[in-house]
N, C-alpha and C positions, 0 to 999 in steps of 0.2 A: 504494499499499500504506500503510495507516494504521500509525503507529507507536504501540505500546502498551508504553511502557517499564516500566510497573508489572507487566504480565504477564511480561515477560522477567525483571525483578528477582525476582519471586515464584518463577519457575521456577528461576532460578540459586540462590536462597536455600533451596530445598526440601532436606530432609534426604535422605541418600543413598538410603534405602529408597523414600521417596515419589517422588524423581526418577526412579529406575529403573522404578517402576510406570508413571509418566507416559510415559516414553520407550518402554517396551515396548508401550504402547497405540498409539504412532506406528509402531513397527516391532518385530516379534517376535524379532528377532535379539538375544540377550543381549550378544554382542560389539559389535554396533552401539550398543546402549544404553550399554554401559560406555565406549566410545570417545567418544561424544557427551558423556556426563557428565564424563569426564576433561578435556574441553576448556573446562569452565567456570572462571572466570566468562566469559560471552559479553558483550562490550562493547555489542553491538547485535544486531538481527535478522540482519543479514548474517553476523556472526560465528557465530551459531547454525546458519544454513544452510550455512556453509562447514564447520562441524564435521560436519554431516550428510554433505556431499560427501566429506570426508576419511575419515570412518568408513566410508561405503559403498565407497569405493575400496579400503579395506583388508580387506574381507570375503573370506573363502575361499568356495569353492563350497558346502561344508556350511553355512556361515553364511548364504549366499543362500537355501539350502533352508529354513533356520529362518525367515528373513524371509518367504518365500513362504507358509509354513504358516499365517501369519496372514491370508491373503487368500482371499476367496471365489472360487469358480470364475466366470470371466467368463460372464455370461448367467444366473447363479444367485446373486444377492445373498443373504446369510444372512438368513433371516426374523427380523425384530425387531432387526437390527443397522443402526442409523441410518447408520453410516459406510459399510458396503458398499452400502446402498440409495442413499445420496447419490452415492457414487463411480460406481455403475453405473446411474445414472438413465437413460442412453441406451438401456437395454434395455427400459424400461417402454413398453408400447404397441407394441413391435416385432411384426411379424406372426409367427404360429406357425411358418411354414415357415422363416423366417430364424432363429428361435430353435432349431429342429431342426438346421439346418445348423451353427449355432454349437455345439451340443451334440456333433455328430459330429466337427467339426473339433477341439474341446477333447479329445475321447477320443483322436483320432489324435495330437495334440500330447502329451498325457500318457503315451500308450503309448511314444512316441519318447524323450521327455525325462525322464520319471519325476516330474514335478511339474506343478502348474497352470500354464496360460498366464497370464502376468502382463503387464499393460499399464497404463499410467496412463490409466484409463478416463474420468476427469473430462472432461466436455464432449464425449465421443465417442458416436456412434450405434452401435447394434448392428452395422449394416453395416460401419462403419469398423473396428470391433474385429474382425470376421470377416475383413475384407480384410487387416488386419495379421497376424492369426493365420496366414492362408494364406501370406502373404509370408515369415513367419519359420519356418514348418514345415520347409522344406528346409535350414535352417541347421544347421551342425554344433554339438555341444554347447558347445564353447568360445566360439564366436560368440554363441550364444544366451545363455550365462551373462553375457557382457558387455552384451548388450541388456537382459537382466533387471536387471542392476546399475543401468543408466541409468534404467529405468522405476521401479525401487524408489526411486532418489534423487528422481525427480520426485514420486512419491506422498508420500514423506516431507516434501519441501518443502511441498507443499499441506497436509499434516496439521499441520506445525509452524506454518505461517502461520495456519491456522485456530485452532490452540491459542492462539497469541498474540493473535489478533483477537477470540476469544470470551471472553477473560478481562479 
């Protein structure tokens, strides 16, 4: 991992409104963004990632729902959204029958849990995502909420690292 201290310094020095906007682009939970912002200054990348982990651990189930609201349905990246396109690159070129299965499994998951199926899709194929969805579908809501919390933390880590590396 390349260290970009200037990007971290710039992020830490951002005014409160700008920082909140940047953080809400990473994760759409306002409580997460507030908790991460409150942890500054971050001495290094690891400290910022630890702030993400701590903030994620403190989110309530409604907060998790707010965070999930910012994510595209698996198998259906938001058109024109470079982030969801990049994160779900594994669905590109997948065969239509597999995508249909993914849509059906998503519908069953959403009917059961009341929110989108969330997985850190970076580097995963459509088949791998479908397998994970099927494995998690029998889970109870409390177990699934903790799984989602972990997946969101991984997604946020990737997004934070990208933010730091792209600046």
